[in-house]
N, C-alpha and C positions, 0 to 999 in steps of 0.2 A: 276244590282248590287247584288241583293239577290242571283241570280243563281250562280254568281261568288263566293260569300261567301260560299254557300252550297258546291260548287265544291271544294273549298279550304279546307273546313272542312272535306269533304270526303277523300280528298287526305291525309290530316294530320292523319286522323283516320286509313287509310290504312297503312301508314308508321309506325304508332305506333304499329298496329297489327303485321306487319311483323317483327318489331324489337323485340316484345315480343316473337313471334314464334322462331326467331333466337336465342334469349337469352335462351329460354327454351331448344332448340335443343343443344346448346353448353353445357348447364348444364347437360343434359342427357348424352351427349357424354363423358364429363369429368367424370361423375360418372361411366359409363361403363368401361372406361379406368382404373380408379382407382380400380374398382372391379377386373379387369383382373390382375393388378399388385399385388393386395393383395392375390389373389388366387395363382399366380406364386410364391410369396414369401413364402406363407404357405406351398406349395408343396416342395419348395427347402429346407426350414429349417427342415421340417419333414424328408425328404430324408436323409440329412446328419446327423441329430440327431440320427436316427435309426442306421446308419452305425457306429456311435461313441459309441453306446450302447454295453457294454460287452456281449459276448455270441456268439454262432454260429447259425445263422439262418437255416443252413442246418439241423443240429441236431434237432432244434425246429420243422422243417417241418416233420422230420422222427420219431418223438416221444418223443423229449425232451432229457435231459442229461442222462437219464437212458437207452435210446435206444442204441442198438449195431448194427447199419447197416453195411453191407459189404462195402468195398472200392468201388466196382463197383456201388452199389446203391448210395453212396455219390457222385461219379463222375457223374452219370447220372442225379441226382437231381441238381447238380451245373450247368451242361450244360443246363438242362431244363429251369431253371430260369435265365440264363445268368449271374450267379454269378462268372464265371471264367473271366469275362472281367474286365479291369481296372475301378476304381471308376468313373472317369470322362466319360468313355464310357457308363457305366451303367446309369449315370445321364442323358447323352444326349439322349440315347435311350428311357429312361422312359419319359422324358419331351416331346420328339417328339410324343410318343404315347398319352400322355395326351393332347397335342395340337390337336390331331385328335379325341379326345373324347373317347379314349380307356383307361380305368383305369387298365387294366391288369387282371391277374389271381391271386387269393388269394393263398399264399404259403400254408397256413394251411388247408384251406377248399377245395382246388383244383377245384374251380369254379370261374366264372367271378366275379370280385368285384362288378360290377353293380347289379348282381343277389343277392349277399349277402346283400348289402345295401337295395335293394328294398324290401327284405323279412323282414327287421328289422326296417325300418324307420317309419312305421306306428305307432307302440306302443310308440316310443319315441316322435314323434310329438304330439300324443294324450296326453301323460304325460306333455309335455311342455305347450300345450294349456290350459289344465285344471289347471295347476299350476299358470299360469299368471292370468287366470280369477279369481281363488279363492283368489290369493294374492291381486288383485285389490278390490274385494268385501270386504275382511277383512280390508284392509287399509282404504277404503272409509267409512265403517261402524264405524271404530274407530275414524277417524278424524272428520267426520260430527257429531258424537254423543258427542264428548268431547271437541272440540276446542271452546274456549271462553264460556265455560259452568262454572259450579261451580268449584272453585279452586281444591277441592278434586277430582272431576271427571276428570278434565283436567290433574291433576298430575298422576292419576291412568292410564289414557290412554297413556300418554307420557312414563310412566315407562314400561308399557307392550310392547309398541312399541320398546323401547330400548332393553329390554330383548329378544324380539323376533328376532330382527335384529342380536343379538350377538350369537344366537344358531347355533352351527355347524350342517349342514344338515345331515351328516352321523350319528352323535350322536343322533339327533332327530329321525332319521329313526329307530335306534335301540330301543330307548325308546318307540316309537309308536308301534313297532313290539312286544316288550315285554308286554306292557300293554293291547293293544286292540286286538292283534292277539292271543298271547299265554296265556295271563291272562284272559281277559274278553271274548275272542273268538267271538268278534263282526265282525271281518273281517278276510278274508283268509290271511295266513302269506306269501303266495308266488303265483306266476303265473300271468296270464293275463286273467283270467276267469271272465268276466262280470264287471259291474261298481263297485262292492264292492272291488274288488282287486285293483282298481285304487285309492281308498280313501286315504289309508295310505301313499303311495308314493307321492301323490299329496300334502298332508299336510306337509310331510317332506321337500318338495321343496318350498311350498308356504308360510309357516309361517315366515321363515327368510326374504324372499323377501317382504312379507307384511309389516314387520317392517321397512325396508328401504323405501318402497314407502310411508308409513304413515308418517315417519319422514320428508321426503321431502315435501309431500303434506300439512302437518300441518303447516309448516313454511310459505309456499306459501299462504295458506288459511288465516293465520293471517295477512299477508301483504295485501291480497286482501280485507279483511274486513275493512281495514283502508282507502281504496281508496274513492275518492269523489263520484264515480258512485254508490257505495254501500249506501252512505248517501242519494243520490238522490232517489234510489229505495225504501229506507225505508220511505222517506217523501211522496212517492206516495201511501203509505198504504200497501205495500207488507208485507206478514208475514215473520218471521225470516227464516222459512224453504224455502220459495220461494226465498228469497234473497240469501241464501246459495247455493241452488241447481241450480237455474237458472242464477245467475250472478257471484257469487264469485268462484264457483267450476270450471267454464270454465277456469279461469286464474290460479287456484291452481293446476290443473292436468298437466300443461305443463312440469314442471321439471320431474314429475313422468313418463310421456310418454317417455322422453329422457332416463330415467333410465331403462325403460322396454326394450328398444332396446339393451342396454348393458346386461340386464338380460337374454336375449334369448341365447346368447353365453355362459353365466355363467351356465344356467340351464342344457345345454347339458353336460358341464364338470362335474357338480355335479350329473347328472343322471348316470354317470359311477358307482359311489358307491351305489346310491340308487337302481339302477336296479340289481346290484350284491346282495345287502342285501335282497331285496324282490324276488330274482330269477325271474326277469321279462325279457321277450324278449325285445330287443331294441338295439339301436346303442351304448349305454353305455357299455353293456356287450360285444358287438362285438369289440369295441375299446380296452377294457381292455384285452380281449383275444388276439387281434392282436398285441398289444404292448408286452405282456408277451411272445408271440411266435415269436417276431421279424418279423411279417408278414408285410413287407414294403408296398406292393401294397394296402392291405386292410387298413392299418393305414393311409396312405396318402388319400385314397378314403374317409374314414370317416372324416378326418380332413378337406378336401376340402368341403365336404357337410356342416359341421359345420360352416366353414367360409362363405359359400354361404348363409346359413340361417341367419347368423349375418348381412351380407350385405343387404339382403332383408328386415330384421327387421329394419335396420336403415333407409332404403328408406320408409318403411311403416310408421315409426315414423314421418318422415318429412311430409308425406301426412296427417297424423292425426293431426299434428300441424296446418296445413292450415285449415283443416275442423273444428277444435275446435276454432281457432282464425283466422277469415278471414283477419284480418289486416296484417297477415304475407304473404298473397297471393302475394302482390306486390313484396316482396323480392324473391319470387320463380319464377318470370316471367322475 
C-alpha cells in the first residue's frame, strides 16, 4: 500500500511539474510575441511619422536647406535610398529588411545603422545605469532616514522629494552646468572623459527620478510598518533599523521596482537633451541629429533599441519582483 501511495505521489508531483513548465513556457511565448508586436508597432509609427514631418530628407542628406546640389545629385540620392518609390512600397521594403535583421544605411552618416548605434550605445547605457543606481540610493536614504521619524524631519524629507520630482531634467542640467562646471569648476562641462564627466549628467537625470521613487517607496513603507509582521518582529526584540531594512523595506520597494521599469524608457528620452547640453556622445545626440536631418533608418533603429531596452527592463522588473518577494513565485509559474 505504501509503495502505491508513493507512486501516486510521484505521479502527481510529475504532473504538477509538467504543468508548471508548460505554464512558464506559455508565459514566455506570450511575452516574446508581445515584444515582437510592440517592436513592429514602434517601427511602423516612427516610419509614417517621419514621412509626415515637413521637410525634404534628400536636402537634409545633401547638406540641409542651405545646400544647392545639382539635379543629377538629387536624382542619384533619391535612387540610392529608394525614395522614388511609392510610400507603401518603401514601407514594405523597409519592414522586410527589418524582419531579416537589416536596419539599413543611415542617410546622414552614410554607414550601416548598426555600426552607428554600436558606437554610441555604450555611453548612453552607462549614463542610464548610473542614473538609476544614484536615484535609488538617494530615494532609500531619504525614505529610511525620515519616514516615521520626528514630524519636522519627516515633513522636510517629503517636501524635498516633492520638489525633486517636479524638477525638469533639462533645466536641472543647465543649473548644474552653470554652478558646478562653469562657476565652481569642480566638474568638466562636456565630453565623456572619465568618471567626473559623468557626475553632472547623472545627477540631472537621477534627482527627479529619485523624487518619484522616494514618494512611492515612502507610502509603501508607511503601510508596511503598520502590518502585523512588523509588530511581531519588534516583539522579538529586533532594533528599529533591523525591522525597517530586513522586513519592511522588502515590501516597500515593490512599487518602486515597477516604476524603475518605466523610468528606463523615460531616461533614454530625457537623455536626448542631457547629452546635447553636456555635449556627450550617446544615443540621445544621435537620435536628435537623426530626427532633425530626417534620417529615417537611423531614427527607427534608435527607436527600436529604446523599445527593446524598455521591454527587457520590464522583464527584469518581473524577475526582481519574484526575488524580492518569493510569494509572487507561484503567480509566475
